[in-house]
Residue, then its C-alpha position, 0 to 999 in steps of 0.5 A: m500499500m502507498g500513501y503516507a510513504e509519499l512524504l518519506p525518502s526513498l531508496s532508489s534501489c527499492f523503487p525505480f520512480t521519483r518520489l516527492p522530496l521530504r519537505s515539498r511545498p503542499t498544494t493548499i486549498l482554503f475553505k470558508p465554513v460551509a453548512t454540512a448539508d452542502f457537502s452531501n455529495d462529497p462523502v469525505r467532507e460529509w464524514i469529517l463534518t458529521e462523524g468526524k465532529a468537525t464544524k469546518i474544513t480550513r484547509i485541504s493540502s496535497v501531500g503527495g501523488g504516488c503511483i497508486n493513490l492521491a493523498n491529502r491532509y484535511d485541517t479543521d477545527v478539531g484537528s487534521f485527517f489524512v485522506k487517500t483517494n483512488r479514482s479507479i479502484g473500488p473500496e476493497m483495497f482500502e478495506g483491507e488496509a483499514l482492517g490491517l491498521s485497525l488490528m495493529y492499532e489494537t495491539k497497543s505496541i507500535r503506533v500506526p495511523r488509526p483508520f476511521k472510514v473506507g467508502s466509495l466515491p460517487r463518480g467511481g473509485s474509493f477513499i480511506i480517512m485516517e488519523f494525521i500523524e505529524f512526523g518528526p525529522s527522522r525515522g526514529d530510534q532503531a532499537m525502539l522500532g525493533r522492540k515495538l515491532a516485536e511486541m506487536h508480533k508477540a501480542s497479535k496471534s491468529d487462532k485460524g492459522f496463517g492468512f487474513p480475513v480479506n485479500n489485500t495488495i502488496g504494492s499494487t499486486p493482489q495479495m491472496n490470503t486464504w487461511s491455512t493451518d500449514w505455514v509452508q503450504f501458505y507460503a508456497e501457494h499464496r506468496l512464492g507460487y503466486q508471484l511465479n505465476l505472475a512472472v509466466q503471465q506477464y513475461g512468459d518467464s518459464a525458467i524462473h517458474e520451473k526453477g521456483q517450483r523446484l525450490i517450492s517443492n523442497m523448501h520444507k527442509l528449511f523448516e524442520d524442528v521449527v514451530i511457527e505461530p501465526c503472527l500479525l505482520h505488517g507485511d511491507l516494511w521498507s524505508g518508505n513505510i517507517s517513520s516517527d512522530k514528533n516525539g521520536e516514537p516509531v510509526i509504521l504505515d501503508p500495510a500489507c497485513y497477514y498472519g505469518h511467520n514473524e521471520a517474514e517481516f524482514g523480507m524487505s529488509w534489503c531496502a529498509g535500513f535496519t541496523s544491528s540495534f534494531y535486530n538486537a532489540y527485536f530478538e530480546v523480545m522475540p528469540k531468534h531461532p537458531s536456523h533463522e539465517q537459512r530462511r532469510d533469503l527465502y523471505l527476501l525472494y517473495h518481495y524480489l519476485n514482487h518488484y520483478n513483476l511490478f517494475g521489470s527485468g532489473y530484479r530478475s537476477s536477484c531472484m534467480s540468484i536466491i533461487d539457484n543458491y537454495l537449489r544448490a544448498l538443498k541439492a534439488 
């Protein structure tokens, strides 16, 4: 998912498109106080001026135009709201995001923007209204981020197994979350297998599909003697989705949530900027399994494959390198 991330610095190696600078000047529209009834054809303003308990909207500022959604800050007499809109996609995408944010918010561990409302736009498309968080000047303390992320993983478990109540998106790619009691099966079918099938559909890449399927058939060997609990994961934790509030408390944004193996949360570590203090603090709360390192690249692979499918051949060699290394190690 994308939205708040448009305000944050990005790593060019992660996404090959241009993002807005950190403190770009917003486009601002000023409003005179207007009766609530005048906004009845605009569901965003209608919600803000009724359930949002504002009596007037004083300013709307554009805070980014990403490759997926438009984002605006609505200033009112009761505070500010963050609003994302998409003119071509129905509310299902934002419903998945809102559910993930709500579940993370309920853990009372790491800070996330609280979602308030998801709905359809009258002329097509959808919107989500959420809490506006004023960001601080940096991404915050890495040790605090690691500890609070681990606290979230520890606090929220699923009794249904691995998956999520709804399907959602990873970037703009559909992410299937059908429940499964077997993590290896879930990751094989709904993560790696799904991306490998996309690579065939988009590029006709039968070579990566064939080798990837061989890895899938043998990857159970990487999970021997590992007990896996289904933890609530952010699901897309890269630098653009990590910030801090004005008090320095870590904030994570734009999730692609599901319940999975906690180690899978580090799948975007190649462009997340995690430091040793982050990992040390995390593993103090969620102890590191002795065989953790042998699965590290398996979880990177899902996100490399997604980048290959989203952004093209520049990511193919990284995918093939990971797959080939595992096939040699597993003698598959």
